[in-house]
Structures are given as C-alpha cells and as structure tokens.
MARSE-742273 format. One record per residue (C-alpha): x, z, y; residue number from 1; residue in one letter. Coordinates in nm, 3 decimals, decimal comma. Example, Ala and Ser with C-alpha at 12.3 -4.5 7.8 and 13.67 -1.06 7.14 Angstrom:
2
<node px="1,230" pz="0,780" py="-0,450" num="1" residuo="A"/>
<node px="1,367" pz="0,714" py="-0,106" num="2" residuo="S"/>
This chain:
244
<node px="-0,426" pz="2,988" py="-1,086" num="1" residuo="X"/>
<node px="-0,250" pz="3,133" py="-1,403" num="2" residuo="X"/>
<node px="-0,277" pz="2,784" py="-1,571" num="3" residuo="X"/>
<node px="-0,122" pz="2,615" py="-1,262" num="4" residuo="X"/>
<node px="0,174" pz="2,857" py="-1,283" num="5" residuo="X"/>
<node px="0,207" pz="2,811" py="-1,655" num="6" residuo="X"/>
<node px="0,213" pz="2,423" py="-1,601" num="7" residuo="X"/>
<node px="0,469" pz="2,439" py="-1,337" num="8" residuo="X"/>
<node px="0,703" pz="2,688" py="-1,525" num="9" residuo="X"/>
<node px="0,677" pz="2,480" py="-1,842" num="10" residuo="X"/>
<node px="0,770" pz="2,154" py="-1,660" num="11" residuo="X"/>
<node px="1,045" pz="2,338" py="-1,465" num="12" residuo="X"/>
<node px="1,213" pz="2,494" py="-1,767" num="13" residuo="X"/>
<node px="1,172" pz="2,187" py="-1,994" num="14" residuo="X"/>
<node px="1,267" pz="1,957" py="-1,708" num="15" residuo="X"/>
<node px="1,596" pz="2,131" py="-1,616" num="16" residuo="X"/>
<node px="1,707" pz="2,162" py="-1,973" num="17" residuo="X"/>
<node px="1,621" pz="1,802" py="-2,061" num="18" residuo="X"/>
<node px="1,774" pz="1,669" py="-1,738" num="19" residuo="X"/>
<node px="2,107" pz="1,851" py="-1,781" num="20" residuo="X"/>
<node px="2,128" pz="1,735" py="-2,141" num="21" residuo="X"/>
<node px="2,016" pz="1,379" py="-2,086" num="22" residuo="X"/>
<node px="2,262" pz="1,341" py="-1,781" num="23" residuo="X"/>
<node px="2,551" pz="1,470" py="-1,995" num="24" residuo="X"/>
<node px="2,476" pz="1,196" py="-2,244" num="25" residuo="X"/>
<node px="2,429" pz="0,938" py="-1,953" num="26" residuo="X"/>
<node px="2,780" pz="1,032" py="-1,826" num="27" residuo="X"/>
<node px="2,936" pz="0,925" py="-2,160" num="28" residuo="X"/>
<node px="2,718" pz="0,634" py="-2,247" num="29" residuo="X"/>
<node px="2,565" pz="0,443" py="-1,973" num="30" residuo="X"/>
<node px="2,768" pz="0,532" py="-1,680" num="31" residuo="X"/>
<node px="3,096" pz="0,380" py="-1,810" num="32" residuo="X"/>
<node px="2,908" pz="0,055" py="-1,883" num="33" residuo="X"/>
<node px="2,782" pz="0,057" py="-1,522" num="34" residuo="X"/>
<node px="3,124" pz="0,104" py="-1,391" num="35" residuo="X"/>
<node px="3,254" pz="-0,175" py="-1,602" num="36" residuo="X"/>
<node px="2,964" pz="-0,399" py="-1,480" num="37" residuo="X"/>
<node px="3,057" pz="-0,328" py="-1,113" num="38" residuo="X"/>
<node px="3,407" pz="-0,478" py="-1,165" num="39" residuo="X"/>
<node px="3,241" pz="-0,809" py="-1,246" num="40" residuo="X"/>
<node px="3,027" pz="-0,759" py="-0,945" num="41" residuo="X"/>
<node px="3,318" pz="-0,714" py="-0,728" num="42" residuo="X"/>
<node px="3,495" pz="-1,033" py="-0,874" num="43" residuo="X"/>
<node px="3,182" pz="-1,229" py="-0,793" num="44" residuo="X"/>
<node px="3,182" pz="-1,106" py="-0,430" num="45" residuo="X"/>
<node px="3,550" pz="-1,181" py="-0,352" num="46" residuo="X"/>
<node px="3,515" pz="-1,556" py="-0,343" num="47" residuo="X"/>
<node px="3,221" pz="-1,536" py="-0,113" num="48" residuo="X"/>
<node px="3,413" pz="-1,330" py="0,129" num="49" residuo="X"/>
<node px="3,716" pz="-1,561" py="0,115" num="50" residuo="X"/>
<node px="3,507" pz="-1,868" py="0,215" num="51" residuo="X"/>
<node px="3,340" pz="-1,673" py="0,512" num="52" residuo="X"/>
<node px="3,511" pz="-1,659" py="0,843" num="53" residuo="X"/>
<node px="3,615" pz="-1,316" py="0,974" num="54" residuo="X"/>
<node px="3,480" pz="-1,414" py="1,324" num="55" residuo="X"/>
<node px="3,128" pz="-1,517" py="1,275" num="56" residuo="X"/>
<node px="3,019" pz="-1,411" py="0,932" num="57" residuo="X"/>
<node px="2,967" pz="-1,060" py="0,740" num="58" residuo="X"/>
<node px="3,206" pz="-1,019" py="0,448" num="59" residuo="X"/>
<node px="3,179" pz="-0,822" py="0,118" num="60" residuo="X"/>
<node px="3,429" pz="-0,596" py="-0,060" num="61" residuo="X"/>
<node px="3,541" pz="-0,588" py="-0,416" num="62" residuo="X"/>
<node px="3,554" pz="-0,255" py="-0,606" num="63" residuo="X"/>
<node px="3,915" pz="-0,189" py="-0,521" num="64" residuo="X"/>
<node px="3,867" pz="-0,215" py="-0,155" num="65" residuo="X"/>
<node px="3,817" pz="0,119" py="0,053" num="66" residuo="X"/>
<node px="3,494" pz="0,102" py="0,242" num="67" residuo="X"/>
<node px="3,519" pz="0,069" py="0,625" num="68" residuo="X"/>
<node px="3,277" pz="0,080" py="0,907" num="69" residuo="X"/>
<node px="3,142" pz="-0,260" py="1,021" num="70" residuo="X"/>
<node px="2,953" pz="-0,083" py="1,314" num="71" residuo="X"/>
<node px="2,629" pz="-0,248" py="1,186" num="72" residuo="X"/>
<node px="2,484" pz="0,052" py="0,978" num="73" residuo="X"/>
<node px="2,600" pz="0,005" py="0,624" num="74" residuo="X"/>
<node px="2,401" pz="0,172" py="0,345" num="75" residuo="X"/>
<node px="2,547" pz="0,493" py="0,239" num="76" residuo="X"/>
<node px="2,628" pz="0,565" py="-0,124" num="77" residuo="X"/>
<node px="2,793" pz="0,861" py="-0,309" num="78" residuo="X"/>
<node px="3,178" pz="0,836" py="-0,355" num="79" residuo="X"/>
<node px="3,284" pz="0,753" py="-0,707" num="80" residuo="X"/>
<node px="3,387" pz="1,051" py="-0,926" num="81" residuo="X"/>
<node px="3,249" pz="1,404" py="-0,892" num="82" residuo="X"/>
<node px="3,004" pz="1,322" py="-0,610" num="83" residuo="X"/>
<node px="2,853" pz="1,017" py="-0,793" num="84" residuo="X"/>
<node px="2,813" pz="1,215" py="-1,128" num="85" residuo="X"/>
<node px="2,666" pz="1,498" py="-0,939" num="86" residuo="X"/>
<node px="2,390" pz="1,291" py="-0,788" num="87" residuo="X"/>
<node px="2,343" pz="1,142" py="-1,134" num="88" residuo="X"/>
<node px="2,279" pz="1,481" py="-1,277" num="89" residuo="X"/>
<node px="2,054" pz="1,585" py="-0,987" num="90" residuo="X"/>
<node px="1,845" pz="1,256" py="-1,000" num="91" residuo="X"/>
<node px="1,799" pz="1,296" py="-1,378" num="92" residuo="X"/>
<node px="1,688" pz="1,665" py="-1,342" num="93" residuo="X"/>
<node px="1,445" pz="1,583" py="-1,097" num="94" residuo="X"/>
<node px="1,308" pz="1,288" py="-1,299" num="95" residuo="X"/>
<node px="1,273" pz="1,527" py="-1,595" num="96" residuo="X"/>
<node px="1,084" pz="1,772" py="-1,388" num="97" residuo="X"/>
<node px="0,837" pz="1,517" py="-1,251" num="98" residuo="X"/>
<node px="0,784" pz="1,370" py="-1,599" num="99" residuo="X"/>
<node px="0,743" pz="1,717" py="-1,742" num="100" residuo="X"/>
<node px="0,463" pz="1,791" py="-1,492" num="101" residuo="X"/>
<node px="0,292" pz="1,458" py="-1,587" num="102" residuo="X"/>
<node px="0,328" pz="1,545" py="-1,955" num="103" residuo="X"/>
<node px="0,212" pz="1,894" py="-1,957" num="104" residuo="X"/>
<node px="-0,070" pz="1,827" py="-1,712" num="105" residuo="X"/>
<node px="-0,193" pz="1,555" py="-1,938" num="106" residuo="X"/>
<node px="-0,180" pz="1,771" py="-2,245" num="107" residuo="X"/>
<node px="-0,397" pz="2,031" py="-2,082" num="108" residuo="X"/>
<node px="-0,680" pz="1,779" py="-2,077" num="109" residuo="X"/>
<node px="-0,662" pz="1,821" py="-2,463" num="110" residuo="X"/>
<node px="-0,630" pz="2,198" py="-2,460" num="111" residuo="X"/>
<node px="-0,266" pz="2,225" py="-2,414" num="112" residuo="X"/>
<node px="0,028" pz="2,183" py="-2,646" num="113" residuo="X"/>
<node px="0,032" pz="2,420" py="-2,951" num="114" residuo="X"/>
<node px="0,387" pz="2,356" py="-3,096" num="115" residuo="X"/>
<node px="0,707" pz="2,176" py="-3,062" num="116" residuo="X"/>
<node px="0,589" pz="1,923" py="-3,318" num="117" residuo="X"/>
<node px="0,291" pz="1,810" py="-3,113" num="118" residuo="X"/>
<node px="0,511" pz="1,806" py="-2,801" num="119" residuo="X"/>
<node px="0,741" pz="1,567" py="-2,992" num="120" residuo="X"/>
<node px="0,448" pz="1,344" py="-3,038" num="121" residuo="X"/>
<node px="0,343" pz="1,346" py="-2,679" num="122" residuo="X"/>
<node px="0,707" pz="1,282" py="-2,600" num="123" residuo="X"/>
<node px="0,705" pz="0,962" py="-2,832" num="124" residuo="X"/>
<node px="0,408" pz="0,851" py="-2,643" num="125" residuo="X"/>
<node px="0,577" pz="0,897" py="-2,316" num="126" residuo="X"/>
<node px="0,884" pz="0,703" py="-2,453" num="127" residuo="X"/>
<node px="0,635" pz="0,410" py="-2,557" num="128" residuo="X"/>
<node px="0,464" pz="0,407" py="-2,216" num="129" residuo="X"/>
<node px="0,747" pz="0,443" py="-1,970" num="130" residuo="X"/>
<node px="1,038" pz="0,278" py="-2,164" num="131" residuo="X"/>
<node px="0,956" pz="0,088" py="-2,481" num="132" residuo="X"/>
<node px="0,664" pz="-0,119" py="-2,339" num="133" residuo="X"/>
<node px="0,802" pz="-0,202" py="-1,983" num="134" residuo="X"/>
<node px="1,137" pz="-0,275" py="-2,138" num="135" residuo="X"/>
<node px="0,999" pz="-0,557" py="-2,344" num="136" residuo="X"/>
<node px="0,964" pz="-0,759" py="-2,039" num="137" residuo="X"/>
<node px="1,206" pz="-0,602" py="-1,810" num="138" residuo="X"/>
<node px="1,502" pz="-0,462" py="-1,998" num="139" residuo="X"/>
<node px="1,758" pz="-0,228" py="-1,833" num="140" residuo="X"/>
<node px="1,972" pz="-0,419" py="-1,599" num="141" residuo="X"/>
<node px="2,342" pz="-0,385" py="-1,479" num="142" residuo="X"/>
<node px="2,488" pz="-0,459" py="-1,137" num="143" residuo="X"/>
<node px="2,550" pz="-0,831" py="-1,053" num="144" residuo="X"/>
<node px="2,260" pz="-0,946" py="-1,286" num="145" residuo="X"/>
<node px="1,993" pz="-1,160" py="-1,149" num="146" residuo="X"/>
<node px="1,654" pz="-1,029" py="-1,104" num="147" residuo="X"/>
<node px="1,306" pz="-1,136" py="-0,973" num="148" residuo="X"/>
<node px="1,147" pz="-1,001" py="-0,665" num="149" residuo="X"/>
<node px="1,152" pz="-0,619" py="-0,656" num="150" residuo="X"/>
<node px="0,810" pz="-0,576" py="-0,555" num="151" residuo="X"/>
<node px="0,680" pz="-0,804" py="-0,840" num="152" residuo="X"/>
<node px="0,887" pz="-0,627" py="-1,087" num="153" residuo="X"/>
<node px="0,759" pz="-0,283" py="-0,986" num="154" residuo="X"/>
<node px="0,393" pz="-0,385" py="-0,980" num="155" residuo="X"/>
<node px="0,438" pz="-0,534" py="-1,341" num="156" residuo="X"/>
<node px="0,622" pz="-0,222" py="-1,454" num="157" residuo="X"/>
<node px="0,349" pz="0,013" py="-1,315" num="158" residuo="X"/>
<node px="0,061" pz="-0,208" py="-1,469" num="159" residuo="X"/>
<node px="0,237" pz="-0,213" py="-1,800" num="160" residuo="X"/>
<node px="0,289" pz="0,162" py="-1,809" num="161" residuo="X"/>
<node px="-0,074" pz="0,222" py="-1,710" num="162" residuo="X"/>
<node px="-0,200" pz="-0,045" py="-1,966" num="163" residuo="X"/>
<node px="0,000" pz="0,115" py="-2,247" num="164" residuo="X"/>
<node px="-0,114" pz="0,473" py="-2,160" num="165" residuo="X"/>
<node px="-0,472" pz="0,351" py="-2,171" num="166" residuo="X"/>
<node px="-0,430" pz="0,162" py="-2,466" num="167" residuo="X"/>
<node px="-0,264" pz="0,440" py="-2,676" num="168" residuo="X"/>
<node px="-0,536" pz="0,674" py="-2,554" num="169" residuo="X"/>
<node px="-0,802" pz="0,445" py="-2,700" num="170" residuo="X"/>
<node px="-0,616" pz="0,396" py="-3,030" num="171" residuo="X"/>
<node px="-0,583" pz="0,764" py="-3,087" num="172" residuo="X"/>
<node px="-0,889" pz="0,920" py="-2,927" num="173" residuo="X"/>
<node px="-1,131" pz="0,621" py="-2,957" num="174" residuo="X"/>
<node px="-1,429" pz="0,692" py="-3,198" num="175" residuo="X"/>
<node px="-1,489" pz="0,319" py="-3,301" num="176" residuo="X"/>
<node px="-1,301" pz="0,026" py="-3,425" num="177" residuo="X"/>
<node px="-1,420" pz="-0,160" py="-3,108" num="178" residuo="X"/>
<node px="-1,242" pz="0,087" py="-2,878" num="179" residuo="X"/>
<node px="-0,920" pz="0,075" py="-3,097" num="180" residuo="X"/>
<node px="-0,937" pz="-0,308" py="-3,073" num="181" residuo="X"/>
<node px="-0,980" pz="-0,280" py="-2,704" num="182" residuo="X"/>
<node px="-0,681" pz="-0,054" py="-2,685" num="183" residuo="X"/>
<node px="-0,464" pz="-0,314" py="-2,841" num="184" residuo="X"/>
<node px="-0,575" pz="-0,580" py="-2,615" num="185" residuo="X"/>
<node px="-0,510" pz="-0,364" py="-2,315" num="186" residuo="X"/>
<node px="-0,165" pz="-0,297" py="-2,441" num="187" residuo="X"/>
<node px="-0,088" pz="-0,659" py="-2,502" num="188" residuo="X"/>
<node px="-0,246" pz="-0,779" py="-2,173" num="189" residuo="X"/>
<node px="0,067" pz="-0,730" py="-1,943" num="190" residuo="X"/>
<node px="0,302" pz="-0,909" py="-2,181" num="191" residuo="X"/>
<node px="0,066" pz="-1,197" py="-2,222" num="192" residuo="X"/>
<node px="0,080" pz="-1,228" py="-1,829" num="193" residuo="X"/>
<node px="0,455" pz="-1,200" py="-1,862" num="194" residuo="X"/>
<node px="0,714" pz="-1,001" py="-1,644" num="195" residuo="X"/>
<node px="0,853" pz="-1,161" py="-1,334" num="196" residuo="X"/>
<node px="1,172" pz="-1,362" py="-1,391" num="197" residuo="X"/>
<node px="1,470" pz="-1,475" py="-1,175" num="198" residuo="X"/>
<node px="1,496" pz="-1,829" py="-1,088" num="199" residuo="X"/>
<node px="1,818" pz="-1,837" py="-1,277" num="200" residuo="X"/>
<node px="1,952" pz="-1,618" py="-1,557" num="201" residuo="X"/>
<node px="2,320" pz="-1,709" py="-1,484" num="202" residuo="X"/>
<node px="2,512" pz="-1,383" py="-1,473" num="203" residuo="X"/>
<node px="2,891" pz="-1,285" py="-1,463" num="204" residuo="X"/>
<node px="2,800" pz="-0,998" py="-1,692" num="205" residuo="X"/>
<node px="2,906" pz="-1,066" py="-2,069" num="206" residuo="X"/>
<node px="2,611" pz="-1,060" py="-2,289" num="207" residuo="X"/>
<node px="2,767" pz="-0,805" py="-2,510" num="208" residuo="X"/>
<node px="2,807" pz="-0,565" py="-2,241" num="209" residuo="X"/>
<node px="2,436" pz="-0,595" py="-2,134" num="210" residuo="X"/>
<node px="2,326" pz="-0,559" py="-2,495" num="211" residuo="X"/>
<node px="2,546" pz="-0,238" py="-2,523" num="212" residuo="X"/>
<node px="2,383" pz="-0,109" py="-2,201" num="213" residuo="X"/>
<node px="2,027" pz="-0,190" py="-2,309" num="214" residuo="X"/>
<node px="2,097" pz="-0,007" py="-2,644" num="215" residuo="X"/>
<node px="2,244" pz="0,301" py="-2,477" num="216" residuo="X"/>
<node px="1,967" pz="0,317" py="-2,225" num="217" residuo="X"/>
<node px="1,707" pz="0,314" py="-2,462" num="218" residuo="X"/>
<node px="1,876" pz="0,555" py="-2,691" num="219" residuo="X"/>
<node px="1,918" pz="0,806" py="-2,395" num="220" residuo="X"/>
<node px="1,550" pz="0,767" py="-2,297" num="221" residuo="X"/>
<node px="1,434" pz="0,831" py="-2,654" num="222" residuo="X"/>
<node px="1,639" pz="1,153" py="-2,655" num="223" residuo="X"/>
<node px="1,506" pz="1,231" py="-2,304" num="224" residuo="X"/>
<node px="1,141" pz="1,211" py="-2,414" num="225" residuo="X"/>
<node px="1,198" pz="1,389" py="-2,759" num="226" residuo="X"/>
<node px="1,366" pz="1,675" py="-2,573" num="227" residuo="X"/>
<node px="1,111" pz="1,699" py="-2,300" num="228" residuo="X"/>
<node px="0,814" pz="1,688" py="-2,533" num="229" residuo="X"/>
<node px="0,964" pz="1,926" py="-2,797" num="230" residuo="X"/>
<node px="1,069" pz="2,186" py="-2,518" num="231" residuo="X"/>
<node px="0,729" pz="2,156" py="-2,361" num="232" residuo="X"/>
<node px="0,547" pz="2,205" py="-2,673" num="233" residuo="X"/>
<node px="0,769" pz="2,504" py="-2,769" num="234" residuo="X"/>
<node px="0,743" pz="2,672" py="-2,423" num="235" residuo="X"/>
<node px="0,374" pz="2,612" py="-2,352" num="236" residuo="X"/>
<node px="0,219" pz="2,863" py="-2,602" num="237" residuo="X"/>
<node px="0,478" pz="3,123" py="-2,521" num="238" residuo="X"/>
<node px="0,466" pz="3,112" py="-2,148" num="239" residuo="X"/>
<node px="0,086" pz="3,061" py="-2,168" num="240" residuo="X"/>
<node px="0,040" pz="3,401" py="-2,377" num="241" residuo="X"/>
<node px="0,257" pz="3,572" py="-2,127" num="242" residuo="X"/>
<node px="0,050" pz="3,459" py="-1,828" num="243" residuo="X"/>
<node px="-0,275" pz="3,547" py="-2,008" num="244" residuo="X"/>
C-alpha cells in the first residue's frame, strides 16, 4: 500500500509542476499560432455561409461573429481569453498527471527511479513513444487543416505508440541481437503501413504557419517529458524513503 501511495504522490507532484510549466510555455508559443490559424478557418467558413439560404440551411460564423443560439444544440466551447487559457492549463495538468502515473508505474517494474538523470532518460523514452514516433506520420495539426477519419487516425496513433514502446523495450532490455532486431522491426512497422491521410491536402493554412506550429509543439512536448521524467526521478527516492 505504501508503494501505491508513493507512486500516486510522485505522479501528482511531478504532474502538477510539469503541467503548470508546460501550460505557461504553451500559452506563449502554440496558442498564438492556433488563434492565428482560426482566423483562416473563419475566412473559409464565410463564403459557405453566404452561399447558403437562411431559410433552409444551417450557416457558420467567422471568428469575429458573436455566437448565438440556433436552437438545435450547438456544441459548447470555452470563451476566448481567461476561460480558454484556464481550461488549457487544467487540461495540461491533468495530462501530465496521467502520463506521470504511467511513467512512474512503468519504472517500478524495473525497481523504481533512483535519480533525476534516470528519470530524464525515461522521459526521453516517453517523448519518443508519444510524440516523436506518432508525429512522423501524423504531425500536429492546426484548425482548418484537412485530416483523415478520426477513428483511423486514433487507431494508428495508439498502434504506433504501443509498437514504439515495445520496440524500445526490446532494444534496451533484450538479451540478444535477435531481440534488438525484432525491436527495430516493430518500431518501423506502423510507418511501413503508413498513417491515414486525407483525400486532399489543400488547406488555407500557410505552410510557414504550420511549420512553426509543428516545431513549437514538438519543442514543448520535449520540455514536458524532460520535466516530467526529471522531477519524477528526483522525487521518487525521497518520497519513497519517507514512506518506508
């Protein structure tokens, strides 16, 4: 029971600290790019709205138009400004806590983290599994960008993350060259299959804006995993000793 409390506490403290720090970086890097992309999304929606009749067809709003009630159950979304930023921070903290639980629990299978250096190595593995490998086939997307079927993308993403985790485990802990070779093949398999792609890649989003968003997203994710791993590795022996 004390081990479970230690895992929970390490993940909670490391997750909150990592989530707050990462969210702060997000607000100054990726969020402005998303807001800029939403202006292109609105400009694309306007012609469609003008071509539809108000009597018989639903219409869409551009970014500058206040939302109003259609009477048919529009999806709710946080208001721009403080509310939206607050939800960004909350979502990032919860995500960090969830990944922290996964990371700390996985390391306990190998005896637990002994230092912040070891934690960073595990964090880099998490970055490879959950960001780098899936991002090779499905890079981060901005609003108004075309995308393949959501379910197909989710299945490919999950399969790629799982294959990368298994492959890395075989590479690091495999006791023979055969297992290492098998690990490489498992890592490459999802990319050989290929990620789901949209029917057309035409997009109103400028290529330079998308490139900046991909770079910023990957950089923030790298910081996220290094912080999460390093803090978990620093906290684990200290909180574990107190629990003992």
